[in-house]
C-alpha positions as CSV (number, residue, x, y, z in Angstrom):
1,M,184.0,124.0,81.0
2,R,184.9,122.7,84.4
3,P,182.3,120.8,86.5
4,L,182.3,123.5,89.2
5,T,181.6,126.2,86.5
6,V,178.8,124.2,85.1
7,F,177.3,123.8,88.6
8,G,177.5,127.5,89.2
9,L,175.9,128.3,85.8
10,V,173.0,125.9,86.5
11,A,172.5,127.3,90.0
12,V,172.4,130.9,88.8
13,T,170.2,130.0,85.8
14,L,167.7,128.3,88.2
15,M,167.7,131.3,90.4
16,L,166.8,133.6,87.5
17,V,164.1,131.3,86.2
18,C,162.5,130.7,89.6
19,Y,162.7,134.4,90.5
20,A,160.9,135.3,87.2
21,L,158.2,132.8,87.9
22,E,157.6,133.5,91.6
23,E,154.3,135.3,91.1
24,R,152.8,132.3,89.3
25,R,153.0,129.8,92.2
26,M,154.4,129.7,95.7
27,A,156.5,126.7,94.8
28,F,158.7,128.9,92.7
29,T,159.5,130.9,95.7
30,L,160.7,127.8,97.5
31,A,162.5,126.7,94.4
32,F,164.2,130.1,94.3
33,A,165.4,129.5,97.9
34,A,166.8,126.1,96.9
35,A,168.6,127.6,93.9
36,C,170.1,130.2,96.3
37,V,171.4,127.4,98.5
38,L,173.0,125.9,95.4
39,G,174.5,129.3,94.5
40,S,175.8,129.6,98.0
41,I,177.4,126.2,97.8
42,Y,179.0,127.2,94.5
43,G,180.3,130.4,96.0
44,F,182.0,128.6,98.9
45,L,183.4,125.9,96.7
46,Q,184.8,128.4,94.3
47,G,186.4,130.3,97.2
48,A,184.2,133.4,96.8
49,W,182.9,133.3,100.4
50,P,181.2,136.7,100.2
51,F,179.1,135.5,97.3
52,G,178.3,132.3,99.2
53,L,177.3,134.2,102.3
54,V,175.0,136.6,100.4
55,E,173.4,133.7,98.6
56,A,172.8,132.0,101.9
57,I,171.1,135.1,103.2
58,W,169.0,135.3,100.0
59,A,167.9,131.7,100.6
60,A,166.7,132.6,104.1
61,V,164.9,135.6,102.8
62,A,163.2,133.5,100.2
63,V,162.1,130.8,102.6
64,R,160.7,133.5,104.9
65,R,158.8,135.1,101.9
66,W,157.4,131.6,101.0
67,W,156.3,131.0,104.6
68,V,154.6,134.3,104.8
69,R,152.7,133.6,101.6
70,V,151.7,130.1,102.9
71,R,150.4,131.6,106.1
72,A,148.4,134.2,104.2
73,T,146.7,131.6,102.1
74,R,145.7,129.6,105.1
75,T,143.7,132.5,106.7
C-alpha cells in the first residue's frame, strides 16, 4: 500500500472508533474532530476535494458539539 492510502485508512479508522466512543467521554468527540481533520487532509492530498471539504465541515460540527457539551457540564 502507498503511504497516502495508509494515511487515509488510519484517518477513517480513527474517525469510526472515536465516533463509536463519543458517548463515553467528551474527549472522544474532540478526537473525532481531529480525525475528521486528518480525513480532510487525506481527501485534499488525494485530489478528492469534495471529500476533503465535507470532512472539514464534519470537523467543525464535531468541535461545536464538543464545545456545547463542555459548556453544559460547567453549568
